[in-house]
C-alpha positions in Angstrom: 11.7 -16.7 22.5 12.8 -16.1 19.0 10.4 -14.7 16.4 9.9 -16.8 13.2 11.5 -15.2 10.2 9.3 -14.8 7.1 10.5 -16.8 4.0 11.3 -13.6 2.1 13.8 -12.5 4.7 17.3 -13.6 5.6 19.4 -12.9 8.6 22.3 -10.4 8.5 25.6 -11.4 10.2 24.2 -9.5 13.3 21.1 -11.7 13.4 18.8 -9.0 12.2 16.1 -9.9 9.6 17.0 -8.5 6.2 14.9 -8.3 3.0 16.3 -8.4 -0.5 16.9 -4.9 -1.8 15.0 -5.5 -5.0 12.0 -6.8 -3.1 12.1 -3.7 -0.9 12.2 -1.5 -3.9 9.3 -3.2 -5.6 7.4 -3.2 -2.3 7.9 0.6 -2.0 6.8 1.0 -5.7 3.6 -1.0 -4.9 2.6 1.5 -2.3 3.7 4.6 -4.2 2.1 3.5 -7.4 -1.2 4.6 -5.8 0.0 8.2 -6.3 -1.0 7.8 -10.0 -4.6 8.2 -8.8 -3.9 11.9 -8.2 -3.3 12.2 -12.0 -5.3 9.5 -13.7 -8.8 8.4 -12.6 -8.6 5.0 -11.0 -4.8 5.0 -11.4 -4.6 4.4 -7.7 -6.1 1.0 -8.3 -4.3 0.2 -11.6 -0.7 1.1 -10.4 -0.5 -1.2 -7.4 -2.4 -3.9 -9.3 0.2 -3.9 -12.1 3.1 -4.0 -9.7 1.6 -6.8 -7.6 0.7 -8.9 -10.6 4.1 -8.6 -12.2 6.2 -9.4 -9.1 3.9 -11.4 -6.8 5.3 -14.8 -7.9 8.9 -13.8 -7.8 9.0 -11.9 -4.5 6.9 -12.9 -1.5 7.5 -9.5 0.1 6.1 -7.7 -2.9 3.1 -10.2 -2.9 2.4 -9.2 0.7 2.9 -5.5 0.2 1.1 -5.4 -3.1 -2.0 -6.9 -1.7 -1.9 -4.5 1.2 -1.5 -1.5 -1.1 -4.3 -2.7 -3.4 -6.7 -3.3 -0.4 -5.8 0.3 0.8 -6.5 1.8 -2.6 -9.9 0.0 -2.8 -10.8 1.4 0.6 -9.7 4.9 -0.4 -11.7 4.7 -3.6 -14.8 3.7 -1.7 -14.2 6.5 0.8 -13.8 9.0 -2.0 -17.0 7.7 -3.6 -19.0 8.1 -0.4 -17.5 11.6 0.0 -18.7 12.5 -3.5 -22.2 11.4 -2.7 -22.0 13.4 0.6 -21.3 16.5 -1.4 -25.1 16.7 -1.9 -25.3 17.6 1.8 -22.1 19.7 1.7 -20.1 17.5 4.2 -18.4 15.8 1.2 -16.6 19.0 0.3 -14.7 18.7 3.6 -14.3 14.9 3.5 -13.0 14.4 0.0 -9.8 16.6 0.5 -9.4 14.9 3.9 -9.5 11.4 2.3 -7.0 12.5 -0.3 -4.6 14.0 2.3 -4.8 11.0 4.6 -4.2 8.6 1.7 -1.2 10.6 0.6 0.4 10.6 4.0 -0.3 6.9 4.6 1.1 5.9 1.1 4.3 7.8 1.8 4.7 6.2 5.3 4.0 2.8 3.7 6.6 3.4 1.0 9.2 4.4 3.5 8.5 1.3 5.7 8.5 -1.1 2.7 11.8 0.4 1.5 13.3 -0.3 4.9 12.1 -4.0 4.6 9.2 -3.7 7.1 5.8 -5.2 6.4 3.4 -2.2 6.7 -0.3 -2.6 7.5 -2.6 0.3 6.8 -5.1 1.2 9.5 -8.9 0.9 8.8 -8.5 -1.1 5.6 -11.0 -3.5 4.1 -8.9 -6.6 3.4 -10.7 -7.8 0.2 -7.7 -9.2 -1.7 -6.2 -12.1 0.3 
């Protein structure tokens, strides 16, 4: 059986699905824009949101990956908020750095996957933006 090819992909001469290089770059930027949150408060939400809003109508791959990145950043923000509240009972001091580390690792993995043209799905994400 052949797998259906998403509309944002074409086939290479070898029959392998291929995504437009510009779309791959912007998809990677949608994921890595979340790193702004390590510098600017709520930058992790603003960066992917801007990339997604600017390119979603032009590139379906970026629309897909931008929504995924934004959903992940919303989930990370909620986890960080819960960790801050849990600092009152001391467990938050362990959880907050752990949330940051896991977010960093998953963003880098997602950026690499998007740059290679693969649709990446983060684990344990609240899919609020559809």
